[in-house]
Structures are given as C-alpha cells and as structure tokens.
C-alpha positions as a Markdown table, in Angstrom:
| # | Residue | x | y | z |
|---|---|---|---|---|
| 1 | Met | 119.4 | 116.0 | 76.3 |
| 2 | Ala | 119.4 | 119.0 | 74.2 |
| 3 | Gly | 116.3 | 120.3 | 72.6 |
| 4 | Ala | 114.1 | 117.9 | 74.7 |
| 5 | Pro | 110.6 | 119.3 | 75.6 |
| 6 | Ser | 109.9 | 120.3 | 79.1 |
| 7 | Val | 107.3 | 117.8 | 81.0 |
| 8 | Glu | 105.0 | 120.7 | 81.1 |
| 9 | Arg | 105.1 | 121.1 | 77.4 |
| 10 | Val | 104.5 | 117.3 | 76.5 |
| 11 | Ala | 101.8 | 117.0 | 79.2 |
| 12 | Gly | 100.1 | 120.2 | 77.5 |
| 13 | Arg | 100.2 | 118.3 | 74.1 |
| 14 | Ala | 98.9 | 115.2 | 75.5 |
| 15 | Leu | 95.9 | 116.9 | 77.0 |
| 16 | Arg | 95.0 | 119.1 | 74.3 |
| 17 | Trp | 94.9 | 115.5 | 72.1 |
| 18 | Asn | 92.8 | 113.8 | 74.7 |
| 19 | Arg | 89.9 | 116.7 | 74.0 |
| 20 | Gly | 88.5 | 114.0 | 71.7 |
| 21 | Leu | 88.2 | 111.3 | 73.9 |
| 22 | Ala | 84.4 | 110.2 | 74.8 |
| 23 | Pro | 82.4 | 111.9 | 77.6 |
| 24 | Glu | 82.9 | 109.1 | 80.1 |
| 25 | Ser | 86.7 | 109.3 | 79.8 |
| 26 | Arg | 86.8 | 112.9 | 80.4 |
| 27 | Lys | 84.7 | 112.7 | 83.4 |
| 28 | Gln | 87.4 | 110.1 | 84.8 |
| 29 | Gln | 89.6 | 113.2 | 84.9 |
| 30 | Lys | 88.5 | 115.0 | 88.1 |
| 31 | His | 90.4 | 112.3 | 90.1 |
| 32 | Ser | 94.0 | 113.7 | 89.6 |
| 33 | Val | 97.5 | 113.5 | 90.9 |
| 34 | Arg | 100.5 | 115.9 | 90.6 |
| 35 | Phe | 103.2 | 114.4 | 89.1 |
| 36 | Phe | 106.5 | 116.7 | 88.3 |
| 37 | Gly | 104.5 | 119.6 | 88.9 |
| 38 | Val | 101.9 | 118.8 | 86.5 |
| 39 | Arg | 98.2 | 117.7 | 87.7 |
| 40 | Leu | 97.6 | 114.1 | 85.8 |
| 41 | Pro | 94.2 | 112.0 | 86.1 |
| 42 | Ala | 94.6 | 109.0 | 88.3 |
| 43 | Arg | 92.2 | 107.2 | 86.5 |
| 44 | Gly | 91.0 | 106.3 | 83.1 |
| 45 | Ser | 93.4 | 105.7 | 79.8 |
| 46 | Leu | 94.4 | 109.2 | 79.5 |
| 47 | Arg | 96.6 | 108.3 | 82.9 |
| 48 | Leu | 98.9 | 106.0 | 81.1 |
| 49 | Arg | 99.5 | 107.9 | 78.2 |
| 50 | Leu | 100.5 | 111.0 | 80.1 |
| 51 | Leu | 102.8 | 109.2 | 82.5 |
| 52 | Leu | 104.5 | 107.4 | 79.6 |
| 53 | Leu | 104.9 | 110.7 | 77.8 |
| 54 | Leu | 106.5 | 112.1 | 80.9 |
| 55 | Cys | 108.9 | 109.1 | 81.1 |
| 56 | Leu | 110.0 | 109.0 | 77.5 |
| 57 | Val | 111.2 | 112.8 | 78.6 |
| 58 | Leu | 113.1 | 111.0 | 81.7 |
| 59 | Leu | 114.6 | 108.6 | 79.6 |
| 60 | Gly | 116.1 | 111.2 | 77.2 |
| 61 | Ala | 118.0 | 112.7 | 79.6 |
| 62 | Glu | 121.7 | 111.9 | 80.3 |
| 63 | Arg | 122.3 | 110.3 | 83.7 |
| 64 | Pro | 124.9 | 108.8 | 85.1 |
| 65 | Arg | 125.3 | 105.0 | 85.5 |
| 66 | Asp | 124.9 | 103.0 | 88.7 |
| 67 | Pro | 128.7 | 103.2 | 90.2 |
| 68 | His | 127.8 | 100.1 | 92.2 |
| 69 | Gly | 126.6 | 98.0 | 88.9 |
| 70 | Pro | 128.6 | 95.2 | 87.2 |
| 71 | Glu | 131.2 | 95.5 | 84.5 |
| 72 | Asp | 129.1 | 92.9 | 82.4 |
| 73 | Leu | 125.4 | 94.2 | 82.6 |
| 74 | Asp | 124.2 | 92.2 | 79.6 |
| 75 | Ala | 125.6 | 88.7 | 81.8 |
| 76 | Tyr | 124.1 | 90.7 | 84.5 |
| 77 | Ile | 120.7 | 90.9 | 83.4 |
| 78 | Arg | 120.8 | 87.2 | 82.1 |
| 79 | Arg | 121.5 | 86.2 | 85.6 |
| 80 | Leu | 118.5 | 88.2 | 87.1 |
| 81 | Glu | 116.2 | 86.7 | 84.5 |
| 82 | Asp | 117.4 | 82.8 | 85.0 |
| 83 | Pro | 114.6 | 80.7 | 85.9 |
| 84 | Lys | 116.8 | 79.2 | 88.5 |
| 85 | Arg | 116.2 | 82.1 | 90.7 |
| 86 | Asp | 112.7 | 81.4 | 91.4 |
| 87 | Glu | 113.7 | 78.7 | 93.5 |
| 88 | Tyr | 115.2 | 80.7 | 96.2 |
| 89 | Gln | 113.7 | 84.6 | 95.4 |
| 90 | Lys | 109.9 | 82.8 | 95.2 |
| 91 | Pro | 108.6 | 85.9 | 93.4 |
| 92 | Asp | 105.1 | 84.6 | 93.5 |
| 93 | Glu | 104.9 | 83.9 | 97.2 |
| 94 | Val | 106.5 | 87.3 | 97.8 |
| 95 | Val | 104.1 | 89.1 | 95.6 |
| 96 | Arg | 101.0 | 87.1 | 97.4 |
| 97 | Ala | 102.4 | 88.5 | 100.5 |
| 98 | Leu | 102.3 | 92.1 | 100.3 |
| 99 | Gly | 98.3 | 91.5 | 100.0 |
| 100 | Leu | 97.7 | 93.9 | 97.0 |
| 101 | Glu | 94.5 | 95.3 | 95.8 |
| 102 | Glu | 93.7 | 95.4 | 92.4 |
| 103 | Asp | 93.6 | 99.1 | 91.9 |
| 104 | Asp | 96.9 | 99.6 | 94.0 |
| 105 | Trp | 99.8 | 102.0 | 93.0 |
| 106 | Val | 103.1 | 100.0 | 93.5 |
| 107 | Ala | 106.9 | 101.1 | 93.3 |
| 108 | Asp | 109.4 | 98.8 | 92.2 |
| 109 | Val | 112.6 | 100.5 | 93.2 |
| 110 | Gly | 115.6 | 98.9 | 91.4 |
| 111 | Cys | 113.5 | 97.0 | 89.2 |
| 112 | Gly | 116.3 | 95.7 | 86.9 |
| 113 | Pro | 114.6 | 94.1 | 83.9 |
| 114 | Gly | 111.2 | 93.7 | 85.6 |
| 115 | Tyr | 111.6 | 90.2 | 87.6 |
| 116 | Phe | 109.2 | 91.4 | 90.2 |
| 117 | Thr | 107.5 | 94.4 | 88.0 |
| 118 | Arg | 105.6 | 92.0 | 85.5 |
| 119 | Arg | 104.1 | 90.1 | 88.8 |
| 120 | Leu | 103.2 | 93.0 | 90.4 |
| 121 | Ala | 101.7 | 94.3 | 87.4 |
| 122 | Arg | 99.4 | 91.3 | 87.0 |
| 123 | Ala | 98.8 | 91.6 | 90.6 |
| 124 | Val | 97.2 | 95.2 | 90.2 |
| 125 | Pro | 95.4 | 95.0 | 87.0 |
| 126 | Arg | 93.5 | 98.3 | 87.8 |
| 127 | Gly | 96.4 | 100.1 | 89.5 |
| 128 | Leu | 100.0 | 101.2 | 88.6 |
| 129 | Val | 103.6 | 99.6 | 88.7 |
| 130 | Phe | 106.1 | 102.3 | 88.7 |
| 131 | Ala | 109.4 | 100.5 | 87.5 |
| 132 | Val | 112.4 | 102.7 | 88.8 |
| 133 | Asp | 115.9 | 102.2 | 87.9 |
| 134 | Ile | 118.9 | 104.5 | 87.0 |
| 135 | Glu | 120.3 | 102.0 | 84.2 |
| 136 | Pro | 118.7 | 102.7 | 80.9 |
| 137 | Arg | 119.6 | 99.2 | 79.7 |
| 138 | Gln | 117.8 | 97.7 | 82.5 |
| 139 | Leu | 114.7 | 99.5 | 81.6 |
| 140 | Asp | 115.3 | 98.7 | 77.9 |
| 141 | Arg | 115.1 | 95.3 | 78.7 |
| 142 | Leu | 111.9 | 95.7 | 80.6 |
| 143 | Ile | 110.1 | 97.5 | 78.1 |
| 144 | Glu | 110.5 | 94.7 | 76.1 |
| 145 | His | 109.0 | 92.4 | 78.3 |
| 146 | Leu | 106.3 | 95.0 | 78.5 |
| 147 | Arg | 105.6 | 94.8 | 74.8 |
| 148 | Asn | 105.9 | 91.1 | 74.5 |
| 149 | Glu | 103.5 | 90.4 | 77.2 |
| 150 | Gln | 100.8 | 93.2 | 76.4 |
| 151 | Ile | 101.4 | 94.7 | 79.8 |
| 152 | Arg | 99.9 | 98.1 | 79.7 |
| 153 | Asn | 99.9 | 99.5 | 83.8 |
| 154 | Val | 103.6 | 99.6 | 84.0 |
| 155 | Val | 105.4 | 103.2 | 84.2 |
| 156 | Pro | 109.1 | 103.0 | 83.2 |
| 157 | Val | 111.1 | 105.6 | 85.4 |
| 158 | Leu | 114.6 | 106.2 | 84.7 |
| 159 | Ala | 115.8 | 107.8 | 88.1 |
| 160 | Ala | 118.6 | 109.5 | 89.4 |
| 161 | Arg | 120.9 | 108.1 | 91.9 |
| 162 | Asp | 119.8 | 110.1 | 94.9 |
| 163 | Asp | 116.0 | 110.6 | 93.6 |
| 164 | Pro | 113.5 | 107.7 | 92.6 |
| 165 | Phe | 111.3 | 110.7 | 90.8 |
| 166 | Leu | 107.9 | 109.2 | 92.6 |
| 167 | Pro | 104.8 | 111.2 | 92.9 |
| 168 | Glu | 104.2 | 111.9 | 96.5 |
| 169 | Gly | 101.3 | 110.3 | 98.6 |
| 170 | Arg | 100.2 | 107.6 | 96.1 |
| 171 | Phe | 101.7 | 104.1 | 96.7 |
| 172 | Ala | 100.5 | 101.2 | 98.6 |
| 173 | Val | 103.6 | 99.7 | 98.6 |
| 174 | Val | 107.2 | 100.7 | 97.7 |
| 175 | Leu | 109.4 | 97.6 | 97.0 |
| 176 | Val | 113.1 | 97.5 | 97.5 |
| 177 | Val | 114.4 | 93.9 | 96.4 |
| 178 | Asn | 118.2 | 93.8 | 96.5 |
| 179 | Thr | 118.8 | 97.3 | 95.9 |
| 180 | Tyr | 119.0 | 98.9 | 99.3 |
| 181 | His | 123.0 | 98.7 | 99.3 |
| 182 | His | 122.9 | 100.8 | 96.1 |
| 183 | Phe | 121.6 | 103.9 | 97.8 |
| 184 | Asp | 124.6 | 106.1 | 98.4 |
| 185 | Asp | 122.6 | 108.9 | 101.1 |
| 186 | Arg | 120.6 | 106.1 | 102.6 |
| 187 | Pro | 118.4 | 108.5 | 105.0 |
| 188 | Arg | 117.9 | 111.0 | 102.4 |
| 189 | Tyr | 116.8 | 108.5 | 99.9 |
| 190 | Leu | 114.4 | 107.0 | 102.7 |
| 191 | Arg | 112.8 | 110.2 | 103.6 |
| 192 | Lys | 112.1 | 110.6 | 99.5 |
| 193 | Leu | 110.6 | 106.9 | 99.5 |
| 194 | Ala | 108.3 | 107.7 | 102.7 |
| 195 | Arg | 107.0 | 110.9 | 100.7 |
| 196 | Ala | 105.7 | 108.5 | 97.9 |
| 197 | Leu | 103.7 | 106.5 | 100.4 |
| 198 | Ala | 100.0 | 106.5 | 100.7 |
| 199 | Pro | 98.6 | 106.9 | 104.0 |
| 200 | Gly | 98.6 | 103.2 | 105.2 |
| 201 | Gly | 101.4 | 102.4 | 103.0 |
| 202 | Arg | 104.6 | 100.4 | 103.7 |
| 203 | Leu | 108.0 | 100.2 | 102.9 |
| 204 | Val | 109.4 | 96.6 | 101.9 |
| 205 | Val | 113.2 | 95.8 | 101.9 |
| 206 | Ile | 114.1 | 92.3 | 100.5 |
| 207 | Asp | 118.1 | 91.7 | 100.6 |
| 208 | Tyr | 120.7 | 89.3 | 101.0 |
| 209 | Phe | 122.1 | 88.4 | 104.7 |
| 210 | Lys | 125.9 | 89.7 | 105.1 |
| 211 | Arg | 127.5 | 86.3 | 104.9 |
| 212 | Pro | 128.8 | 84.1 | 102.6 |
| 213 | Leu | 125.8 | 82.6 | 100.1 |
| 214 | Pro | 125.3 | 80.6 | 96.9 |
| 215 | Val | 123.6 | 83.6 | 95.3 |
| 216 | Gly | 124.1 | 87.1 | 95.3 |
| 217 | Pro | 127.0 | 89.5 | 95.6 |
| 218 | Ser | 129.7 | 88.9 | 97.7 |
| 219 | Pro | 129.5 | 89.9 | 101.3 |
| 220 | Glu | 131.1 | 93.4 | 101.5 |
| 221 | His | 128.8 | 94.3 | 98.8 |
| 222 | Lys | 125.7 | 93.5 | 101.3 |
| 223 | Val | 124.2 | 95.2 | 104.1 |
| 224 | Ala | 123.3 | 93.2 | 107.5 |
| 225 | Arg | 119.9 | 93.1 | 108.5 |
| 226 | Lys | 120.6 | 95.0 | 111.7 |
| 227 | Thr | 122.1 | 97.8 | 109.9 |
| 228 | Val | 118.8 | 98.0 | 107.6 |
| 229 | Leu | 116.7 | 98.0 | 110.5 |
| 230 | Arg | 118.7 | 100.7 | 112.4 |
| 231 | Glu | 118.6 | 103.1 | 109.4 |
| 232 | Val | 115.1 | 102.9 | 108.2 |
| 233 | Thr | 114.1 | 103.3 | 112.0 |
| 234 | Glu | 116.3 | 106.1 | 112.2 |
| 235 | Ala | 114.6 | 107.4 | 109.0 |
| 236 | Gly | 111.2 | 107.6 | 110.3 |
| 237 | Phe | 109.7 | 104.0 | 110.1 |
| 238 | Arg | 109.0 | 101.3 | 112.5 |
| 239 | Leu | 109.5 | 97.5 | 111.7 |
| 240 | Glu | 105.8 | 96.1 | 111.3 |
| 241 | Arg | 106.1 | 92.6 | 110.1 |
| 242 | Glu | 109.2 | 90.3 | 109.1 |
| 243 | Phe | 108.6 | 87.1 | 106.6 |
| 244 | Asp | 110.9 | 84.1 | 106.8 |
| 245 | Phe | 110.3 | 82.0 | 103.9 |
| 246 | Leu | 113.0 | 83.3 | 101.7 |
| 247 | Pro | 116.4 | 81.2 | 102.5 |
| 248 | Tyr | 118.9 | 83.6 | 101.7 |
| 249 | Gln | 117.3 | 87.2 | 102.3 |
| 250 | Tyr | 115.6 | 89.3 | 104.9 |
| 251 | Phe | 112.0 | 90.2 | 104.3 |
| 252 | Leu | 111.3 | 93.3 | 106.4 |
| 253 | Val | 108.1 | 95.3 | 106.1 |
| 254 | Phe | 108.2 | 98.8 | 107.6 |
| 255 | Ser | 105.6 | 101.7 | 108.3 |
| 256 | Pro | 105.9 | 105.3 | 109.0 |
| 257 | Ala | 106.6 | 105.6 | 112.6 |
| 258 | Gly | 103.4 | 107.9 | 113.2 |
| 259 | Ser | 101.1 | 105.4 | 111.4 |
| 260 | Thr | 98.5 | 102.7 | 113.0 |
| 261 | Ser | 99.1 | 99.2 | 112.0 |
| 262 | Pro | 96.4 | 97.4 | 109.9 |
| 263 | Ala | 95.4 | 95.6 | 112.9 |
| 264 | Gly | 94.6 | 98.7 | 114.8 |
| 265 | Ser | 98.0 | 98.5 | 117.0 |
| 266 | Thr | 101.3 | 100.2 | 116.5 |
| 267 | Ser | 103.2 | 97.0 | 118.1 |
| 268 | Arg | 105.1 | 94.9 | 115.9 |
| 269 | Thr | 102.8 | 91.7 | 114.5 |
| 270 | Arg | 105.6 | 89.1 | 113.3 |
| 271 | Thr | 103.8 | 86.1 | 114.7 |
| 272 | Arg | 100.5 | 86.4 | 113.1 |
| 273 | Gln | 99.5 | 84.0 | 110.9 |
| 274 | Asp | 96.7 | 85.5 | 108.9 |
| 275 | Ser | 98.3 | 88.9 | 108.2 |
| 276 | Asn | 99.2 | 90.4 | 104.9 |
| 277 | Leu | 100.7 | 94.0 | 104.9 |
| 278 | Gly | 97.4 | 95.9 | 105.2 |
| 279 | Thr | 95.3 | 98.3 | 103.9 |
| 280 | Ser | 95.5 | 101.3 | 101.5 |
| 281 | Pro | 93.5 | 104.6 | 102.4 |
| 282 | Arg | 90.9 | 103.1 | 100.0 |
| 283 | Arg | 90.3 | 99.8 | 101.8 |
| 284 | Lys | 87.4 | 99.9 | 104.0 |
| 285 | Ser | 88.0 | 96.7 | 106.1 |
| 286 | Met | 90.7 | 94.1 | 106.3 |
| 287 | Arg | 90.6 | 91.8 | 103.5 |
| 288 | Lys | 91.1 | 87.8 | 104.1 |
| 289 | Ser | 94.4 | 87.0 | 104.3 |
| 290 | Ser | 96.7 | 86.6 | 101.4 |
| 291 | Leu | 98.6 | 84.0 | 102.7 |
| 292 | Ser | 96.1 | 81.1 | 102.2 |
| 293 | Pro | 97.3 | 77.2 | 102.0 |
| 294 | Glu | 98.8 | 76.2 | 98.7 |
| 295 | Pro | 98.5 | 73.0 | 97.5 |
| 296 | Arg | 101.9 | 72.3 | 96.2 |
| 297 | Gly | 103.9 | 72.7 | 99.0 |
| 298 | Ser | 105.2 | 75.3 | 101.5 |
| 299 | Thr | 103.5 | 78.7 | 102.2 |
| 300 | Pro | 104.5 | 82.1 | 103.0 |
| 301 | Arg | 104.7 | 82.5 | 107.2 |
| 302 | Leu | 105.7 | 85.1 | 109.4 |
| 303 | Ser | 108.8 | 84.8 | 111.5 |
| 304 | Ser | 107.8 | 83.9 | 115.1 |
| 305 | Glu | 111.6 | 82.8 | 116.2 |
| 306 | Arg | 114.7 | 85.4 | 116.8 |
| 307 | Arg | 116.5 | 85.8 | 113.3 |
| 308 | Pro | 120.4 | 85.6 | 112.9 |
| 309 | Ala | 122.1 | 89.0 | 113.4 |
| 310 | Ser | 123.3 | 89.2 | 109.7 |
C-alpha cells in the first residue's frame, strides 16, 4: 500500500505513546520478544496494542488471494460457521485435547472467520492467539466476531502464501486445521512453522481423510494422511501422538525431531489415555490430563489401533 508507514515507525509511535502508562505497566516491558525486527513486550497491556498496530500495517498491504480458495467466499464462510459443523469437527474437544496453559501462545494457521480462534482465545486468557490467513475477508469476519464477543487476546495476521509471519520461538502450539493442502511449498512452509515453535512446542495437523466424505472438499483436493506423515517427518518433525475421535479427519501431533516428549521419552505414545500435548517451556511439571471424562457422552482419546492409509 503506497504511503504506508513502516513497522518500525508504527512501533516507535506506540512506544512513545506508552510512556504515560502506570509504573507497574512499564515494569512488565522487561519481558520482550522480537517481531518483524522490532522488540516488543511479551506481557502487559502494551503487548496487544503494539501487535495490533503492526497487524494494521500488514492488513493494509496488497496480497494475492488464495488460489485454492472458493469462488463464492461468502457462502464458504457460512459453511465454516454452520453450527452443524460442530457435530463432526468437535471443536471444544479438540481444544481440550491440546492441553493449553492460560498464558500459552497459540497460532491458528488458516484461521478463516475464527471458528477455532475464538475457542483458543478463551482457553488462553493470559496468552495470545495469532490468527493467520491470506484472505482479507476471512479476517474481516473474524474481527467482527472479536468485537462482538469482546475478545482481546487475538492478533489477526494477513499472511503471504509462502509465509505465516509468525514470531520465532514463541508458540506452544501451531494448529493447522483443514489448511495443509493450501501450502504450495510445503517443506519450506513447515520449516517456518518449526521456527515459530517454543521449546517443547507442538505442530498439530487436522485434515480430511483422502476419500469421499459427506463433508469437506472433493478427494482430489485433499492430502492423504500418509502423505502428511511423510512430508512433515521429512521437514524435521516426528509424530508424537494421534487422536482418533474425529469421524472424518486425522488429528496428528508432531514435535521437532530433536526434542523430547513430555513424558521424557522420544518414542510415540499413541496409546496413553492420560496424555495431552505436553508442556511449554514455562511449565515445571506435567499437568493432570485435559482428557477427563465428560458427563455428556464420549471423550477425546488417543488411537490405539492402526489408522486407515488415507
């Protein structure tokens, strides 16, 4: 966008404006993170102001639309937000399975209008959710929801097709739901997601099985589970866990190949019934499992049987 101020200039203005904050707010600025070359506070009210200002700069930039996107975007958004989707997508169970701490940072890559983003934001009330999409109108719809629901810990990010624009080394979980097939250069994109993970962080991929299903895209637009496993493994990850409570989708949890699992082992732990995604670098010990029994029906569980090839 012609005439748009640089990220550094916007951040500098916000820092000068912040000088009037109370002493306790300024004290929190000693904890910082580098974002687009600018050192930003990682805690306190200034954090969101700065990040949101930076995102406004990004939202003003001209970026190409997703070539894999639908022709009728409005109808597509309505389908994404259809309450009937909850029956098979089980969003609350998925978020519980992530085992998030209240102050975690989470990235929702391919967030759309915020179907998962808003639930993630409520799960990390003292953390941040970066909502990443390359379609401006998806983010417009997300921002409407954030305003209406008074959610203040979400950072909308208008990304490029080849870059999610995530700060490095900050995220406990990077969540990719029904979006993997949109990545053009997957090895390169996966390496960028890996750099965004904090020590102990996890990459989570949820997508449709590559076969005819009553929901989701046609089979030719899907990516088979075995292909995801191969590509993500080749990008430097290892499969840590797999959940099987979604009827039409695989739910794969990866960690960087050089890291240790939350249980202190580098082996797969797909059959543990008391597991969640593990610890962030701030966690001192394993929490009680987030997969506790629910009074109204089935609960998320880890697969102990061989999954289909697709």
